[in-house]
C-alpha positions in Angstrom: 12.5 -18.3 7.6 13.7 -15.5 9.8 13.6 -12.0 8.4 10.8 -12.7 6.0 7.3 -11.1 6.0 4.6 -13.5 5.0 2.3 -11.9 2.4 -0.6 -14.2 3.2 -1.2 -14.6 -0.6 -1.6 -18.3 -1.4 1.4 -19.7 -3.2 3.4 -16.5 -3.2 5.2 -17.0 0.1 6.4 -20.4 -1.0 7.8 -18.8 -4.2 9.5 -16.1 -2.2 11.2 -18.5 0.3 8.8 -17.7 3.1 7.7 -14.2 2.2 9.2 -10.9 1.2 12.4 -9.7 2.9 11.5 -7.7 5.9 12.4 -4.0 6.1 12.7 -3.8 2.4 11.0 -2.2 -0.6 9.5 -4.4 -3.3 8.6 -2.8 -6.7 5.8 -4.5 -8.5 5.8 -3.6 -12.2 3.7 -4.7 -15.1 1.3 -3.7 -17.7 -2.2 -2.4 -16.9 -4.5 -5.1 -15.7 -1.9 -7.6 -14.6 -2.9 -7.5 -10.9 -0.4 -5.1 -9.3 -3.1 -3.2 -7.4 -4.8 -6.3 -6.2 -1.5 -7.9 -5.1 -0.6 -4.8 -3.1 -4.0 -4.5 -1.5 -4.1 -8.2 -0.7 -0.7 -7.8 1.0 -2.2 -5.0 3.2 -5.5 -6.8 3.8 -3.9 -10.1 4.8 -1.4 -8.3 7.0 -4.2 -6.5 8.9 -6.5 -9.5 9.1 -4.3 -12.5 9.3 -1.1 -11.1 11.0 -2.6 -8.1 12.9 -0.1 -5.8 11.1 -1.5 -2.4 10.4 -1.0 -1.1 6.9 -0.7 2.2 5.1 -2.0 2.8 1.6 -0.8 6.0 -0.2 -2.9 6.5 -3.3 -2.3 8.8 -6.2 -5.0 7.5 -8.5 -8.1 6.5 -6.7 -9.9 8.0 -3.7 -11.1 6.0 -0.7 -14.6 5.6 -2.1 -13.3 4.1 -5.4 -10.8 1.8 -3.5 -13.5 0.6 -1.1 -16.0 0.0 -3.9 -13.6 -2.0 -6.0 -12.3 -4.2 -3.2 -15.7 -4.8 -1.8 -16.1 -7.2 -4.7 -13.5 -9.4 -3.0 -15.5 -9.1 0.2 -12.8 -7.0 1.8 -14.3 -4.4 4.1 -11.5 -1.8 4.0 -13.7 0.7 5.9 -13.9 -1.7 8.8 -10.1 -2.0 8.8 -9.9 1.8 8.8 -12.3 2.0 11.8 -10.2 -0.5 13.7 -7.0 1.5 12.8 -5.6 -1.5 10.9 -5.5 0.4 7.7 -4.7 4.0 7.0 -5.4 5.5 3.5 -3.8 8.7 2.4 -5.1 10.2 -0.8 -3.0 12.5 -3.0 -4.8 13.4 -6.2 -2.4 13.8 -9.2 -2.6 17.6 -9.0 -1.3 17.4 -5.4 1.9 15.4 -6.0 4.1 18.3 -5.1 2.1 18.6 -1.8 2.8 14.9 -1.1 6.5 15.4 -1.7 6.5 18.0 1.1 4.6 15.7 3.6 7.5 13.6 4.9 6.8 14.5 8.5 3.1 13.8 8.2 3.7 10.4 6.7 6.4 9.5 9.3 4.0 10.6 12.1 1.2 8.5 10.5 3.4 5.5 10.5 4.5 6.0 14.1 1.1 6.8 15.5 -0.6 3.9 13.9 2.1 1.2 14.4 2.2 0.7 10.6 4.1 -2.5 9.6 3.1 -2.8 6.0 2.8 -0.1 3.3 1.8 0.2 -0.3 2.2 3.2 -2.5 0.3 3.2 -5.7 2.3 5.4 -8.1 1.2 6.8 -11.4 3.0 8.0 -14.4 2.1 11.6 -13.4 3.9 11.0 -10.1 7.0 9.7 -11.8 7.0 12.6 -14.3 6.5 15.2 -11.5 9.2 13.6 -9.4 11.8 13.4 -12.2 11.0 17.0 -13.2 11.4 18.3 -9.6 14.7 16.7 -9.0 16.5 17.9 -12.2 
């Protein structure tokens, strides 16, 4: 189906009518432990490996080491993807959320310079709280 982005996740593309709608934002919500992080990383991993579509991960919770350690249990070598410029990881610890919110140009440049096609932002309650506080 034209205009769809295949996730590469077995069974999901069929449920979504060929994948997610291209050039759109998809919010994945759920309780802790339901697989939101794994779904998002598999979307990036499959995009980079299967479809040659570079991805961007913006993380507010875990640093690169934690992310790489966790997903190595899936046999996903995220470090290799980074070295091939198929994955870019930007880390913003919770205490730097206000810094992230001022980095629009850096993020735009990162997307442009690396040909990013897929992106995942792992939010946190601290981010939501900081954002709602800063806009009121």
